[in-house]
N, C-alpha and C positions, 0 to 999 in steps of 0.2 A: 445396649444403646447403639443405634445405627448412625453413622456419620453422614452428614450432608455431602453429596458428591460434588457440589459446586463450591463448597468452602466459603470463602469470604467475598465471592463475586456479587452477592446480593446486597452488600452494604451501599448506602447512599454516599455519593462523592460530590463535593461542592468546591468551587474555586473562588477565592476571595482575597481581600487585602487586609493585612494586620493593622488594626487601629489602636491596639493597646497591648503592651507586653509587660506591664508593671507588676503583675502578680507572679508568684513563684510557680513555675511549671504550667502556667495557664496563659493563653493569649485570647484576644477578642478579634474575631474575623468578621468583616463586613462583606456580605454577599449581595451583589447588585443583580437585578434582573429587570428586563424591560417587558411590559405587558401592554396589551391593547385595552383601552378603557371600554367597558361593555356598552355604554350608551353613546359616548362622543367619538369613539373609534380612533382616538389619538393615542400615540405611544407614550406611556407613562413609566418613569423609573421608580422601582420599589427596591428597598434594601432591608436586610435583616442581619442581626448580629448573632454570631454563634460563639460560644465559649468552647475552646479546644485545648486539649492536653498537649503540652510541648515538653516532653521528658527531659531534653538536654538544654532547655532554655536558649535555643539557638536562633529563634525567630525575633526579628526586630520590627519596629513600626515601619510600615511601607512595603514590607515584603509581600509578594504574591504567593499564596500557599494553597495546596490541595489538602482538604480535610475530609476525613472518612468517619462515618457514624460508628459508634461503639456502644458498649453497655454504659449505663449511667455511672459516672465517676464521682459525681458530687450532686448537689442540689440543682445546679444549672449546667454542668458540663456533660455533654452527650457526644462530643466529637473528639478526634485526635488528629494530629498533623501527620499526613501521609508523606508529603514531600514539599520542599521549598522550590517553587517554580522559578521565581525571579527575586533576586536580592534588591533591597532598596538602594537607590543611588545616593 
């Protein structure tokens, strides 16, 4: 079996804010993005919630985190915490 020369560089990375950390080793991250409406040409905010694996349970609500895609860890969990960018105040 041949190894991929680029390694983990092909994984998707998103930055978002933690909205829930009540579960064990799982956090919910809200990722906001701004898009232009196709008809009205106005800037519209869209958001999506990602379930991410937090092995050490170190993320708290309000933290800004970077999450990275990974293999499916459960029914809904497809991301893991890569790093905590900013702690909640």
